[in-house]
DOVEX-47699 format. One line per 2 residues: their letters; for each residue x, y, z of C-alpha. Coordinates in steps of 0.2 Angstrom, whole numbers. Example, Ala and Ser with C-alpha at 12.3 -4.5 7.8 and 13.67 -1.06 7.14 Angstrom:
// residues 2
as = 62 -22 39; 68 -5 36
***
This chain:
// residues 91
mg = 82 -34 -90; 79 -16 -85
dl = 74 -12 -104; 64 -28 -105
ln = 52 -19 -91; 52 -3 -102
lw = 42 -8 -115; 22 -7 -115
wv = 20 -25 -125; 27 -33 -109
wv = 16 -26 -96; -1 -29 -109
aa = 7 -49 -111; 9 -49 -91
al = -7 -45 -89; -15 -54 -99
al = -6 -70 -92; -12 -64 -75
av = -30 -65 -81; -28 -82 -90
ve = -22 -88 -71; -37 -78 -61
vl = -48 -88 -74; -39 -106 -70
ap = -38 -101 -51; -53 -88 -46
gf = -53 -76 -32; -49 -61 -36
if = -30 -61 -31; -21 -63 -48
lg = -35 -50 -56; -27 -38 -43
fa = -11 -40 -51; -18 -41 -69
ig = -25 -24 -68; -9 -17 -59
al = 1 -26 -74; -10 -15 -86
am = -12 1 -76; 9 1 -80
vv = 7 3 -99; 0 21 -94
vi = 15 23 -82; 28 19 -97
fv = 21 30 -107; 20 44 -93
ap = 40 39 -89; 49 31 -101
sa = 67 30 -93; 64 25 -76
sa = 71 11 -69; 68 -7 -68
pa = 68 -6 -47; 58 10 -47
ll = 44 0 -60; 44 -12 -51
ai = 39 -4 -34; 25 5 -44
fa = 19 -11 -52; 17 -17 -33
gl = 8 0 -26; -4 -1 -41
sl = -7 -21 -39; -10 -19 -20
va = -21 -4 -23; -30 -15 -38
wv = -33 -28 -25; -39 -17 -12
gl = -51 -9 -25; -57 -29 -30
ri = -61 -31 -10; -71 -17 -9
af = -81 -18 -22; -84 -37 -22
rk = -88 -36 -2; -106 -36 -3
qs = -108 -50 -15; -113 -65 -5
sg = -111 -85 -7; -130 -85 -8
ar = -128 -96 8; -143 -94 22
ii = -141 -95 40; -155 -104 50
hd = -159 -101 63; -175 -109 70
di = -178 -125 68; -192 -133 62
nd = -195 -145 73; -196 -134 88
t = -212 -132 92
***
């Protein structure tokens, strides 16, 4: 399994699969993992001889950073619901 994690196309395939899951179950949860998997392609090219546990730990860290970034980026996005403070029947 360690050799499989050192192949860049495996991480691209994982990123695409996670992006498809995000489309089917929206919520910006799987999108963070997809961005982390896509960022792993760069890590593979920089450190091609990294061990499998190190690659998985880097993937977890990159996914966490991507998820936090998405939460910050989409924090201001509202659902569009308005909160009504005054009743129309109060006079």
